[in-house]
C-alpha positions as CSV (number, residue, x, y, z in Angstrom):
1,X,-91.7,88.8,0.4
2,X,-93.3,90.3,-2.7
3,X,-95.2,88.5,-5.4
4,X,-94.3,89.1,-9.0
5,X,-96.6,88.8,-12.1
6,X,-96.5,85.8,-14.4
7,X,-94.0,87.0,-16.9
8,X,-91.0,85.6,-18.8
9,X,-88.2,85.2,-16.2
10,X,-85.7,85.2,-19.1
11,X,-86.0,87.2,-22.4
12,X,-85.7,84.9,-25.4
13,X,-84.0,87.4,-27.7
14,X,-81.0,87.4,-25.3
15,X,-80.3,83.8,-26.3
16,X,-79.0,81.9,-29.2
17,X,-81.8,81.3,-31.7
18,X,-82.1,83.7,-34.7
19,X,-86.0,83.5,-34.3
20,X,-85.8,84.4,-30.6
21,X,-88.0,87.5,-31.0
22,X,-90.7,85.4,-32.7
23,X,-90.4,83.0,-29.7
24,X,-91.0,85.8,-27.3
25,X,-94.0,87.1,-29.2
26,X,-95.5,83.6,-29.4
27,X,-94.8,82.9,-25.7
28,X,-96.4,86.2,-24.5
29,X,-99.4,85.5,-26.7
30,X,-99.8,82.0,-25.2
31,X,-99.6,83.5,-21.7
32,X,-102.4,86.0,-22.6
33,X,-104.7,83.1,-23.6
34,X,-103.5,80.6,-20.9
35,X,-102.8,78.3,-23.9
36,X,-101.3,75.4,-22.1
37,X,-102.7,74.1,-18.8
38,X,-101.5,70.5,-19.2
39,X,-98.2,69.1,-20.5
40,X,-97.6,69.5,-24.2
41,X,-97.6,66.0,-25.8
42,X,-94.3,65.3,-27.6
43,X,-92.5,68.3,-26.1
44,X,-88.7,68.2,-26.0
45,X,-86.7,68.6,-22.9
46,X,-83.3,68.0,-24.3
47,X,-82.0,71.1,-26.0
48,X,-80.6,69.3,-29.0
49,X,-84.2,68.2,-29.8
50,X,-85.8,71.6,-29.4
51,X,-87.8,73.1,-32.3
52,X,-89.7,76.4,-32.5
53,X,-92.8,75.0,-30.6
54,X,-90.6,73.5,-27.9
55,X,-88.9,76.9,-27.3
56,X,-92.3,78.7,-27.1
57,X,-93.6,76.1,-24.7
58,X,-90.5,76.3,-22.5
59,X,-90.6,80.0,-22.1
60,X,-94.4,79.9,-21.5
61,X,-94.2,77.4,-18.6
62,X,-91.1,79.1,-17.2
63,X,-93.6,82.0,-16.5
64,X,-96.6,79.8,-15.8
65,X,-95.7,76.3,-14.6
66,X,-97.8,73.3,-15.6
67,X,-99.8,72.1,-12.6
68,X,-101.8,69.3,-14.2
69,X,-100.3,65.8,-14.8
70,X,-100.1,64.2,-18.3
71,X,-103.2,62.1,-19.0
72,X,-102.9,58.8,-17.2
73,X,-99.7,59.7,-15.3
74,X,-101.3,60.1,-11.9
75,X,-102.8,56.6,-12.2
76,X,-99.3,55.1,-12.5
77,X,-98.1,56.6,-9.2
78,X,-98.5,54.5,-6.1
79,X,-98.9,56.0,-2.7
80,X,-97.6,59.4,-1.8
81,X,-98.1,58.8,2.0
82,X,-95.0,58.0,3.9
83,X,-97.0,56.1,6.6
84,X,-96.6,53.0,4.5
85,X,-92.9,52.9,5.6
86,X,-92.1,50.4,8.3
87,X,-89.7,47.6,9.0
88,X,-91.1,44.1,8.4
89,X,-92.2,42.1,11.4
90,X,-89.3,40.2,13.0
91,X,-86.7,42.5,11.5
92,X,-83.5,42.6,13.7
93,X,-81.7,45.9,13.3
94,X,-77.9,45.7,13.3
95,X,-77.0,49.2,12.2
96,X,-78.8,52.4,11.0
97,X,-77.9,55.4,9.0
98,X,-79.4,58.9,8.6
99,X,-79.4,60.6,5.2
100,X,-80.3,64.2,4.1
101,X,-81.0,65.0,0.5
102,X,-81.3,68.3,-1.4
103,X,-82.0,69.2,-5.0
104,X,-80.0,71.3,-7.5
105,X,-77.2,73.5,-6.2
106,X,-76.9,76.3,-8.7
107,X,-74.9,79.6,-8.7
108,X,-76.3,83.0,-7.8
109,X,-74.5,86.2,-8.2
110,X,-73.1,87.3,-4.8
111,X,-73.9,84.0,-3.2
112,X,-70.5,83.9,-1.5
113,X,-71.9,86.6,0.9
114,X,-74.2,83.9,2.4
115,X,-71.5,81.5,3.4
116,X,-72.5,79.5,6.6
117,X,-75.9,81.2,6.5
118,X,-77.4,79.6,3.4
119,X,-78.1,76.2,5.1
120,X,-78.3,77.5,8.7
121,X,-82.1,76.8,9.0
122,X,-81.9,73.4,7.4
123,X,-78.6,72.1,8.8
124,X,-80.4,69.5,10.9
125,X,-81.9,68.0,7.7
126,X,-78.6,68.0,5.7
127,X,-75.4,68.4,7.8
128,X,-76.4,66.7,11.0
129,X,-76.8,63.4,9.2
130,X,-74.5,60.6,8.6
131,X,-74.6,61.2,4.9
132,X,-75.8,64.1,2.7
133,X,-76.5,64.3,-1.0
134,X,-77.4,66.9,-3.7
135,X,-77.0,67.6,-7.4
136,X,-74.1,70.1,-8.0
137,X,-74.8,72.1,-11.2
138,X,-72.4,75.0,-11.4
139,X,-68.9,74.1,-12.5
140,X,-66.1,76.2,-11.0
141,X,-63.5,78.5,-12.5
142,X,-61.5,81.7,-11.7
143,X,-63.5,84.9,-11.5
144,X,-62.4,86.2,-14.8
145,X,-63.3,83.0,-16.6
146,X,-66.7,83.0,-14.9
147,X,-67.3,86.6,-15.9
148,X,-66.4,85.9,-19.5
149,X,-68.5,82.8,-19.6
150,X,-71.6,84.6,-18.3
151,X,-71.0,87.6,-20.5
152,X,-74.1,89.7,-20.9
153,X,-76.6,86.9,-20.2
154,X,-76.9,85.5,-23.7
155,X,-76.5,81.9,-22.6
156,X,-77.8,79.5,-19.9
157,X,-74.2,78.9,-18.7
158,X,-74.0,77.7,-15.0
159,X,-70.7,78.4,-13.4
160,X,-69.4,79.9,-10.3
161,X,-66.3,81.1,-8.4
162,X,-64.5,79.1,-5.8
163,X,-66.1,81.2,-3.1
164,X,-69.6,80.5,-4.4
165,X,-68.7,76.8,-4.7
166,X,-67.7,76.8,-1.0
167,X,-71.0,78.4,0.0
168,X,-73.0,75.8,-2.0
169,X,-71.1,72.7,-0.9
170,X,-70.6,73.0,2.9
171,X,-71.9,74.5,6.1
172,X,-69.6,75.5,9.0
173,X,-66.8,73.5,7.5
174,X,-68.8,70.3,7.0
175,X,-69.2,69.4,3.3
176,X,-71.8,67.3,1.5
177,X,-70.9,63.6,1.5
178,X,-71.9,62.9,-2.1
179,X,-72.6,65.3,-5.0
180,X,-74.0,64.3,-8.4
181,X,-72.0,66.1,-11.2
182,X,-73.7,64.4,-14.2
183,X,-76.2,67.0,-15.5
184,X,-76.8,69.1,-18.6
185,X,-74.5,71.9,-17.4
186,X,-71.5,69.6,-16.7
187,X,-69.5,71.0,-19.6
188,X,-70.7,74.6,-19.6
189,X,-67.0,75.5,-19.2
190,X,-65.9,72.6,-21.4
191,X,-63.9,69.7,-20.0
192,X,-61.5,72.0,-18.1
193,X,-64.5,73.3,-16.0
194,X,-65.4,69.8,-14.9
195,X,-61.8,68.9,-14.1
196,X,-61.4,72.0,-11.9
197,X,-64.7,71.2,-10.1
198,X,-63.7,67.5,-9.5
199,X,-60.4,68.5,-8.1
200,X,-62.0,70.8,-5.6
201,X,-64.6,68.2,-4.6
202,X,-61.9,65.6,-4.1
203,X,-59.8,68.1,-2.0
204,X,-62.9,68.7,0.2
205,X,-63.5,64.9,0.6
206,X,-66.8,65.0,-1.4
207,X,-67.5,62.0,-3.5
208,X,-68.7,63.1,-7.0
209,X,-70.7,60.7,-9.1
210,X,-71.8,60.4,-12.7
211,X,-68.6,61.8,-14.3
212,X,-66.0,59.0,-14.6
213,X,-62.3,59.9,-14.8
214,X,-61.3,56.9,-16.9
215,X,-62.7,54.6,-19.5
216,X,-62.6,51.7,-17.0
217,X,-64.9,53.7,-14.6
218,X,-67.6,54.3,-17.2
219,X,-70.7,52.3,-16.5
220,X,-69.4,51.5,-13.0
221,X,-71.1,52.5,-9.8
222,X,-69.6,54.8,-7.1
223,X,-69.5,53.0,-3.7
224,X,-69.0,54.1,-0.2
225,X,-69.5,52.4,3.2
226,X,-71.0,54.4,6.1
227,X,-71.8,53.0,9.5
228,X,-71.4,49.5,8.2
229,X,-73.8,50.0,5.3
230,X,-72.3,49.6,1.8
231,X,-74.1,52.0,-0.5
232,X,-73.8,52.1,-4.3
233,X,-74.6,55.2,-6.3
234,X,-75.7,55.0,-9.9
235,X,-76.2,58.1,-12.0
236,X,-77.1,59.5,-15.4
237,X,-78.2,62.7,-17.1
238,X,-80.7,63.0,-20.0
239,X,-78.2,65.1,-22.0
240,X,-75.6,67.8,-22.1
241,X,-75.9,71.2,-23.7
242,X,-74.0,72.4,-26.7
243,X,-70.5,71.1,-25.9
244,X,-69.4,68.0,-27.9
245,X,-67.1,65.6,-26.2
246,X,-64.3,64.4,-28.4
247,X,-64.5,60.7,-29.1
248,X,-61.6,59.8,-26.7
249,X,-63.3,61.7,-23.8
250,X,-66.9,60.3,-24.1
251,X,-66.4,58.3,-21.0
252,X,-66.3,61.5,-18.9
253,X,-70.1,61.5,-18.2
254,X,-72.9,59.0,-17.7
255,X,-75.4,60.3,-20.3
256,X,-78.4,58.5,-21.8
257,X,-81.6,59.4,-23.6
258,X,-83.8,59.3,-20.5
259,X,-86.4,61.9,-21.8
260,X,-86.2,62.0,-25.6
261,X,-89.2,63.1,-27.7
262,X,-88.2,60.4,-30.2
263,X,-87.3,57.2,-28.3
264,X,-88.3,55.4,-25.1
265,X,-86.0,56.0,-22.1
266,X,-82.7,54.3,-22.5
267,X,-81.8,52.5,-19.2
268,X,-79.0,50.1,-20.2
269,X,-76.3,52.4,-18.8
270,X,-78.0,52.6,-15.4
271,X,-78.7,48.9,-15.4
272,X,-75.0,48.3,-15.9
273,X,-74.2,50.4,-12.9
274,X,-76.9,48.6,-10.9
275,X,-75.3,45.2,-11.8
276,X,-72.0,46.6,-10.7
277,X,-73.4,47.5,-7.3
278,X,-74.7,43.9,-6.9
279,X,-71.5,42.4,-8.0
280,X,-69.7,44.4,-5.3
281,X,-72.1,43.4,-2.6
282,X,-73.8,46.7,-1.9
283,X,-76.4,46.7,0.8
284,X,-78.4,49.6,-0.7
285,X,-78.5,51.3,-4.1
286,X,-79.2,55.0,-4.7
287,X,-80.1,56.2,-8.2
288,X,-79.5,59.8,-9.2
289,X,-81.3,60.9,-12.4
290,X,-81.0,64.3,-14.0
291,X,-84.1,64.3,-16.1
292,X,-87.6,65.5,-16.6
293,X,-89.5,68.4,-18.2
294,X,-88.8,71.8,-16.7
295,X,-91.5,73.7,-14.9
296,X,-93.9,70.8,-14.8
297,X,-95.2,69.7,-11.3
298,X,-95.7,66.1,-12.3
299,X,-93.5,63.5,-14.1
300,X,-94.4,62.2,-17.5
301,X,-95.7,58.6,-17.9
302,X,-92.5,57.5,-19.5
303,X,-90.6,58.7,-16.4
304,X,-92.8,56.8,-14.0
305,X,-92.5,53.6,-16.0
306,X,-88.7,54.0,-16.2
307,X,-88.5,54.7,-12.5
308,X,-90.4,51.6,-11.7
309,X,-88.3,49.5,-14.1
310,X,-85.1,50.8,-12.4
311,X,-86.5,50.0,-8.9
312,X,-87.4,46.5,-9.9
313,X,-83.8,46.2,-11.3
314,X,-82.4,47.0,-7.9
315,X,-82.6,50.7,-7.1
316,X,-83.7,51.3,-3.5
317,X,-83.9,55.1,-3.4
318,X,-84.3,57.2,-6.6
319,X,-83.5,60.9,-6.6
320,X,-84.6,63.1,-9.5
321,X,-83.5,66.6,-10.3
322,X,-83.6,69.2,-13.2
323,X,-87.2,70.5,-13.6
324,X,-86.6,73.5,-11.2
325,X,-89.9,72.7,-9.6
326,X,-90.9,70.0,-7.1
327,X,-92.6,66.8,-8.2
328,X,-94.2,63.9,-6.2
329,X,-92.4,61.6,-3.8
330,X,-93.7,58.1,-4.4
331,X,-93.6,55.3,-1.9
332,X,-93.4,52.3,-4.2
333,X,-93.9,48.7,-3.0
334,X,-91.5,46.5,-5.0
335,X,-92.4,43.2,-6.7
336,X,-88.9,41.9,-6.2
337,X,-89.2,42.1,-2.4
338,X,-92.6,42.2,-0.7
339,X,-91.1,43.9,2.4
340,X,-89.4,46.7,0.5
341,X,-90.8,50.2,-0.1
342,X,-88.7,52.2,-2.4
343,X,-88.8,56.0,-2.2
344,X,-88.9,57.8,-5.6
345,X,-88.5,61.6,-5.6
346,X,-89.2,62.5,-9.2
347,X,-87.9,66.1,-8.8
348,X,-86.5,67.8,-5.7
349,X,-86.5,71.1,-7.4
350,X,-83.7,73.7,-7.2
351,X,-82.4,74.3,-3.7
352,X,-80.6,77.4,-5.1
353,X,-81.3,79.0,-8.4
354,X,-80.5,82.7,-8.7
355,X,-82.6,85.4,-7.1
356,X,-85.9,84.5,-8.7
357,X,-88.9,85.4,-6.5
358,X,-91.7,83.5,-8.2
359,X,-93.0,81.0,-5.7
360,X,-92.7,77.9,-8.0
361,X,-89.0,78.7,-8.5
362,X,-88.3,79.4,-4.8
363,X,-89.8,76.2,-3.6
364,X,-87.8,72.9,-3.4
365,X,-87.7,69.7,-1.5
366,X,-85.3,68.0,0.9
367,X,-85.6,64.4,2.1
368,X,-85.0,63.3,5.7
369,X,-84.3,59.5,5.4
370,X,-83.4,56.7,7.8
371,X,-81.9,53.4,6.7
372,X,-81.8,50.2,8.8
373,X,-79.6,47.2,8.1
374,X,-80.4,43.9,9.7
375,X,-81.9,40.4,9.2
376,X,-85.3,39.1,8.6
377,X,-86.2,35.5,8.1
378,X,-82.5,34.6,8.1
379,X,-81.7,37.0,5.2
380,X,-79.7,40.3,5.5
381,X,-81.5,43.3,4.2
382,X,-81.2,47.1,4.2
383,X,-84.5,49.0,4.1
384,X,-85.7,52.6,4.3
385,X,-87.3,52.7,7.8
386,X,-88.4,56.4,7.6
387,X,-88.5,59.1,4.9
388,X,-90.0,62.6,5.2
389,X,-90.3,65.1,2.4
390,X,-89.4,68.6,3.8
391,X,-90.6,71.5,1.6
392,X,-88.1,74.4,1.7
393,X,-87.7,77.7,0.0
394,X,-85.1,80.4,-0.6
395,X,-85.5,83.4,1.6
396,X,-83.9,86.6,0.2
397,X,-82.7,89.1,2.8
398,X,-80.9,92.5,2.8
399,X,-78.6,93.0,5.8
400,X,-76.0,95.8,6.1
401,X,-76.5,96.5,2.4
402,X,-75.7,92.9,1.4
403,X,-78.1,90.7,-0.5
404,X,-78.2,87.3,1.3
405,X,-79.9,84.0,0.8
406,X,-81.1,81.4,3.4
407,X,-83.0,78.2,2.9
408,X,-86.0,78.0,5.1
409,X,-88.4,75.2,6.0
410,X,-91.8,76.0,4.6
411,X,-93.6,74.6,7.6
412,X,-91.9,77.2,9.8
413,X,-93.7,79.9,7.9
414,X,-97.1,78.3,7.4
415,X,-99.8,79.6,9.8
416,X,-102.7,77.1,10.2
417,X,-105.1,79.8,11.0
418,X,-104.3,83.3,9.9
419,X,-102.9,85.3,7.0
420,X,-99.6,84.3,5.4
421,X,-97.6,86.3,2.9
422,X,-98.9,85.6,-0.6
423,X,-95.7,83.8,-1.7
424,X,-95.8,81.5,1.3
425,X,-99.5,80.8,0.7
426,X,-98.8,79.9,-2.9
427,X,-95.8,77.7,-2.1
428,X,-98.0,75.9,0.5
429,X,-100.6,75.3,-2.2
430,X,-97.9,73.9,-4.6
431,X,-96.6,71.6,-1.8
432,X,-100.0,70.2,-1.1
433,X,-100.7,69.7,-4.8
434,X,-97.5,67.7,-5.3
435,X,-97.0,65.9,-2.1
436,X,-100.6,65.1,-1.2
437,X,-101.1,63.2,2.1
438,X,-97.3,63.1,2.7
439,X,-97.1,66.9,3.3
440,X,-97.7,67.7,7.0
């Protein structure tokens, strides 16, 4: 693997702002002076709130990610060591369930050539589990529609062909169990793109969450039962891009201002879904949040506070995605139940994301999780009995003239004593920075 210099991975003038060339000049100037080494206070992450400074900051950190936390944010995080997980004394296990989790699944040109190879090195983490989950972020359409949508690269449109979709969503015929479809790219091909994607997911037996079909489903949880454990999924995205839903279709996505530069995180929609889980007798609640500031290795204080609020409201496992880089996995002891440790993954990064070769873009996280349902002190409970963050990265290969992609476990490429390729070394440094003692 070959390292690349810190440069803009996307050229601003190819995009939609009339002042794009000024943005590029400002971003390159900021890179020359290492202008930002900590998160920019008051920065936007929702495109509708972006101003000139937000654009410059975005392009800057896309080339040089922010490795320092916001002032005071680290103090809000509880332990990052998974050794705190254990079942309470006297817990009588009645059933157990294994779960594998990945981050963003995003299109890449020619990805269909990697079918059944993409996940081959991580199949044990994802597809040999009772349940698998990821964020699906590339709506599906016919080849000609995809080509027209992507055009000459003047937009951030995320869409893919049916063949690429198949590569992203299954391995050797086994699909993901649950995919989140509520994200800022949900309507990149307008409502028709979402409907095509949902139809394919349903045909493949994949539950999709966060994008209700009817008004009655809006604000409701998605629920499945696996190995005798009833699991509720709640989901929301911080925003959607430029597409405006007509008033009679606004129920089609769970969206809330989770990361606004103007208001505190709005959690009512998620709390409604949590209440629905409880009303339907769920044993365990999983939260899926598409949120956060891109290319920043630590969550903002507002996110940490919001995550803790949702956990105390009833979420037992919180899965974050969107920033394209990894962020800490927190093992949070709840106040509502002294025996419960909730796992909060603030950002799992992008499992797939084009053919970028910068280490921070190649690196992502998977979670290897075990749940146990049983009784303790006469009460029935379902707890996380084990959870291991698994750093992974995209390996790019050329075989028989074909460009191929495979997800690799970082640990398989780290040499304790000896020289490693520069990109592996850098990814290892990022993993240690973010995961702390939980990275082994």
